[in-house]
C-alpha angles and dihedrals in degrees: 000000000000090000092053092049091049092050092048092049091050091051090049091051090052091049092051091056090046091050091065092062099042132094125241095275091051091046088061091049091049092049093051090048090049091052090050092049092049089057089063092062103093117241127190116253114244115246115221114244094214101034107040091186093066129074129187136212110258091223107042104014093236115152109256129187130198106236112131143346087289088066090075088088132048111250093219106044104011096239112161111239129214109211096177114120 
């Protein structure tokens, strides 16, 4: 996962330098692309303090459950999740 995060951060750095030379329309495109890239950096799900059987997406607070390979992403916002303890 560290390699993926490094690649995403490098792409984001390149986009930030590109953003300085773009017009307003392209600034919007760069911002949307940056948001999409940030979703690929894994974040730990948040464990509920009251209901220890539930976990939530750190970005949109949707209940997420670890079931299969598909559970590596939030169904609502697409945030990549890191289930490692």
